[in-house]
C-alpha positions as a Markdown table, in Angstrom:
| # | Residue | x | y | z |
|---|---|---|---|---|
| 1 | Met | 45.8 | -5.7 | -12.6 |
| 2 | Ser | 41.9 | -6.9 | -11.5 |
| 3 | Leu | 39.8 | -4.6 | -9.7 |
| 4 | Leu | 40.0 | -6.7 | -6.2 |
| 5 | Lys | 43.7 | -6.5 | -6.5 |
| 6 | Asn | 43.7 | -2.9 | -6.7 |
| 7 | Leu | 40.9 | -2.7 | -3.9 |
| 8 | Thr | 43.2 | -5.3 | -1.4 |
| 9 | Ser | 46.0 | -3.3 | -2.2 |
| 10 | Leu | 44.7 | 0.1 | -1.0 |
| 11 | Thr | 46.3 | 1.1 | 1.9 |
| 12 | Pro | 43.3 | 2.7 | 4.6 |
| 13 | Ser | 44.1 | 6.2 | 5.9 |
| 14 | Pro | 44.5 | 7.1 | 9.3 |
| 15 | Leu | 41.2 | 9.4 | 9.0 |
| 16 | Ala | 39.1 | 6.5 | 7.4 |
| 17 | Gly | 37.8 | 5.0 | 10.4 |
| 18 | Trp | 36.7 | 8.0 | 11.4 |
| 19 | Arg | 35.1 | 9.5 | 8.2 |
| 20 | Ile | 33.2 | 5.5 | 8.2 |
| 21 | Leu | 32.2 | 6.7 | 12.1 |
| 22 | Leu | 30.7 | 10.1 | 11.4 |
| 23 | Leu | 28.6 | 8.8 | 7.9 |
| 24 | Thr | 27.0 | 6.6 | 9.9 |
| 25 | Ala | 26.2 | 8.9 | 12.7 |
| 26 | Val | 24.9 | 11.5 | 10.0 |
| 27 | Leu | 23.0 | 8.7 | 8.4 |
| 28 | Ser | 21.7 | 7.7 | 11.4 |
| 29 | Thr | 20.7 | 11.0 | 12.7 |
| 30 | Gly | 19.2 | 11.6 | 9.4 |
| 31 | Leu | 16.5 | 8.9 | 9.4 |
| 32 | Leu | 16.0 | 9.3 | 13.7 |
| 33 | Ala | 14.9 | 12.9 | 12.7 |
| 34 | Cys | 13.1 | 11.6 | 9.2 |
| 35 | Gly | 11.0 | 9.1 | 11.3 |
| 36 | Asp | 7.5 | 9.3 | 12.4 |
| 37 | Asp | 6.3 | 7.7 | 15.4 |
| 38 | Ser | 3.3 | 6.4 | 13.6 |
| 39 | Val | 4.7 | 4.4 | 10.6 |
| 40 | Lys | 3.9 | 0.8 | 11.6 |
| 41 | His | 5.7 | -2.4 | 10.6 |
| 42 | Pro | 4.6 | -4.3 | 7.5 |
| 43 | Val | 1.7 | -6.3 | 8.2 |
| 44 | Asn | 1.7 | -9.9 | 7.4 |
| 45 | Leu | -0.6 | -13.2 | 6.2 |
| 46 | Gly | -2.8 | -14.1 | 8.8 |
| 47 | Asp | -2.3 | -10.7 | 10.9 |
| 48 | Pro | -5.7 | -8.9 | 11.5 |
| 49 | Ala | -6.0 | -6.3 | 9.5 |
| 50 | Pro | -5.6 | -2.6 | 10.7 |
| 51 | Ala | -8.7 | -0.6 | 12.0 |
| 52 | Phe | -9.4 | 2.8 | 10.3 |
| 53 | Arg | -11.9 | 5.7 | 9.8 |
| 54 | Thr | -12.0 | 7.8 | 7.3 |
| 55 | Thr | -14.3 | 9.6 | 4.0 |
| 56 | Asp | -14.8 | 8.9 | 1.0 |
| 57 | Ala | -14.5 | 11.7 | -1.8 |
| 58 | Ala | -17.9 | 13.1 | -1.2 |
| 59 | Gly | -17.5 | 13.1 | 2.7 |
| 60 | Ala | -19.2 | 9.8 | 3.7 |
| 61 | Ala | -17.8 | 7.8 | 6.4 |
| 62 | Ala | -16.4 | 4.5 | 6.4 |
| 63 | Ser | -14.9 | 2.7 | 9.0 |
| 64 | Phe | -13.0 | -0.6 | 9.4 |
| 65 | Pro | -13.9 | -2.9 | 10.7 |
| 66 | Glu | -17.4 | -2.0 | 11.5 |
| 67 | Asp | -18.5 | -1.0 | 8.4 |
| 68 | Phe | -17.4 | -4.3 | 6.9 |
| 69 | Ala | -17.9 | -6.9 | 9.5 |
| 70 | Gly | -18.3 | -10.4 | 8.1 |
| 71 | Lys | -17.4 | -9.3 | 4.5 |
| 72 | Pro | -14.6 | -9.9 | 2.5 |
| 73 | Leu | -12.8 | -7.3 | 1.6 |
| 74 | Val | -9.8 | -5.9 | -0.6 |
| 75 | Ile | -8.3 | -2.8 | 0.2 |
| 76 | Arg | -6.0 | -1.2 | -2.2 |
| 77 | Phe | -3.7 | 2.2 | -1.9 |
| 78 | Trp | -3.5 | 4.0 | -4.7 |
| 79 | Ala | -2.5 | 7.3 | -6.0 |
| 80 | Asp | -3.0 | 9.2 | -9.4 |
| 81 | Trp | 0.9 | 9.7 | -9.9 |
| 82 | Cys | 1.1 | 5.7 | -10.0 |
| 83 | Lys | 1.9 | 4.5 | -13.4 |
| 84 | Tyr | 0.6 | 1.3 | -12.7 |
| 85 | Cys | -2.8 | 2.2 | -11.0 |
| 86 | Glu | -5.0 | 3.3 | -14.0 |
| 87 | Ser | -4.7 | 0.1 | -15.7 |
| 88 | Glu | -5.1 | -1.8 | -12.5 |
| 89 | Met | -7.7 | -0.2 | -11.4 |
| 90 | Gln | -9.5 | -1.0 | -14.4 |
| 91 | Ala | -8.8 | -4.5 | -14.5 |
| 92 | Ile | -9.9 | -4.7 | -10.9 |
| 93 | Glu | -13.0 | -3.1 | -11.7 |
| 94 | Gln | -13.8 | -6.1 | -14.3 |
| 95 | Val | -13.1 | -8.6 | -11.6 |
| 96 | Tyr | -15.0 | -6.4 | -9.1 |
| 97 | Gln | -18.0 | -6.6 | -11.1 |
| 98 | Arg | -18.1 | -10.5 | -11.7 |
| 99 | His | -18.0 | -11.2 | -8.2 |
| 100 | Arg | -19.7 | -8.5 | -6.2 |
| 101 | Gln | -22.8 | -10.3 | -6.4 |
| 102 | Lys | -20.9 | -12.9 | -4.8 |
| 103 | Gly | -20.3 | -10.5 | -1.8 |
| 104 | Leu | -16.8 | -9.0 | -3.3 |
| 105 | Arg | -15.8 | -5.5 | -1.8 |
| 106 | Ile | -13.0 | -3.1 | -3.0 |
| 107 | Leu | -11.6 | -0.4 | -1.1 |
| 108 | Ala | -9.4 | 1.8 | -3.0 |
| 109 | Ile | -8.0 | 4.1 | -0.7 |
| 110 | Asn | -6.0 | 6.9 | -2.0 |
| 111 | Thr | -2.8 | 8.2 | -0.2 |
| 112 | Gly | -1.8 | 11.6 | 0.2 |
| 113 | Gln | -4.1 | 13.4 | -2.0 |
| 114 | Asp | -7.4 | 15.6 | -2.2 |
| 115 | Ala | -10.8 | 14.6 | -2.5 |
| 116 | Lys | -11.4 | 16.7 | -5.8 |
| 117 | Thr | -8.5 | 14.7 | -7.4 |
| 118 | Val | -9.8 | 11.2 | -6.2 |
| 119 | Thr | -13.3 | 12.5 | -7.9 |
| 120 | Thr | -11.6 | 13.7 | -10.9 |
| 121 | Tyr | -9.3 | 10.3 | -11.3 |
| 122 | Ile | -12.2 | 7.5 | -10.5 |
| 123 | Gln | -14.0 | 9.7 | -13.2 |
| 124 | Lys | -11.7 | 9.5 | -16.2 |
| 125 | Ile | -10.8 | 5.9 | -15.6 |
| 126 | Gly | -14.8 | 4.4 | -14.8 |
| 127 | Val | -14.5 | 2.6 | -11.6 |
| 128 | Ser | -17.2 | 1.8 | -9.7 |
| 129 | Tyr | -15.9 | 0.9 | -6.2 |
| 130 | Pro | -15.2 | 3.0 | -3.6 |
| 131 | Ala | -12.4 | 5.4 | -3.4 |
| 132 | Leu | -11.7 | 6.3 | 0.1 |
| 133 | Leu | -9.8 | 9.3 | 1.2 |
| 134 | Asp | -5.9 | 8.7 | 3.3 |
| 135 | Glu | -4.7 | 11.9 | 2.7 |
| 136 | Gln | -2.0 | 12.5 | 5.6 |
| 137 | Ser | -1.4 | 8.1 | 4.5 |
| 138 | Asn | -2.0 | 7.5 | 7.9 |
| 139 | Ile | -4.2 | 4.8 | 6.9 |
| 140 | Ala | -1.5 | 3.7 | 4.6 |
| 141 | Arg | 1.9 | 3.9 | 7.1 |
| 142 | Ser | -0.8 | 1.6 | 10.0 |
| 143 | Tyr | -0.5 | -1.0 | 6.8 |
| 144 | Gly | 2.9 | -0.3 | 6.6 |
| 145 | Val | 2.7 | 0.2 | 2.9 |
| 146 | Val | 5.9 | 1.5 | 1.3 |
| 147 | Gly | 5.0 | 1.5 | -2.7 |
| 148 | Leu | 2.1 | 2.1 | -4.9 |
| 149 | Pro | -0.1 | 0.1 | -5.6 |
| 150 | Thr | -0.5 | -2.4 | -2.5 |
| 151 | Thr | -3.6 | -4.6 | -2.5 |
| 152 | Phe | -4.7 | -6.7 | 0.5 |
| 153 | Phe | -6.7 | -9.2 | 0.7 |
| 154 | Val | -8.9 | -9.4 | 3.8 |
| 155 | Asp | -10.7 | -12.3 | 5.2 |
| 156 | Ala | -14.7 | -12.1 | 6.9 |
| 157 | Gly | -12.9 | -12.2 | 10.0 |
| 158 | Gly | -10.7 | -9.2 | 9.7 |
| 159 | Val | -7.7 | -11.6 | 8.6 |
| 160 | Ile | -5.1 | -10.7 | 5.7 |
| 161 | Arg | -5.0 | -13.6 | 3.7 |
| 162 | Ala | -3.0 | -12.3 | 0.4 |
| 163 | Lys | -0.8 | -9.3 | -0.3 |
| 164 | Ile | 0.3 | -8.1 | -3.7 |
| 165 | Val | 3.1 | -5.6 | -3.6 |
| 166 | Gly | 3.1 | -3.8 | -6.8 |
| 167 | Glu | 0.9 | -4.2 | -10.2 |
| 168 | Ala | -1.0 | -7.3 | -10.5 |
| 169 | Asp | -2.7 | -8.2 | -13.5 |
| 170 | Glu | -6.4 | -9.3 | -13.9 |
| 171 | Ala | -6.0 | -12.9 | -13.3 |
| 172 | Thr | -3.6 | -12.5 | -10.5 |
| 173 | Phe | -6.4 | -10.5 | -8.7 |
| 174 | Glu | -9.0 | -12.5 | -9.8 |
| 175 | Arg | -7.2 | -15.7 | -8.4 |
| 176 | His | -6.9 | -14.2 | -5.1 |
| 177 | Ala | -10.3 | -12.4 | -4.9 |
| 178 | Val | -12.0 | -15.6 | -5.4 |
| 179 | Lys | -10.4 | -17.5 | -3.0 |
| 180 | Leu | -11.2 | -14.7 | -0.4 |
| 181 | Ile | -15.0 | -15.2 | -1.1 |
| 182 | Gln | -15.1 | -19.0 | -1.6 |
């Protein structure tokens, strides 16, 4: 007998409706209890990039948009445990070196880790663009980041022009970066 026939021939128990209702209530309560009012909806293409203030691993302050007004900017969220971040960050370094004299700026925002971890990792992989701290993941939440790596390409006016969720190769990253600085 086919699976479909088996499923359609089942007679629901009188308690099935209550079980479904109870399961729905438990899941809903769990989601609400785990919710965080600071979690934002994902930002989309054409949206203004959310403002933030943070520091780099050495403690120097960084503020967006104030410190980067009028400059195209790539904002990349990462962590050292992200299996795709290392090779991609090294590929991004190559694009950065080719285009930084043309105005390309990259901010690598570490999500959820401390300054020592960030410094050690950045030195290990050999990237020169700034690594900023987001120890409580507040910046990532304001951008609606749900997975790492996530990268936003922000034009000189502070508007998001492209977004990559997950790993991208050097050619894809460069294509977005070149559009941003043209």
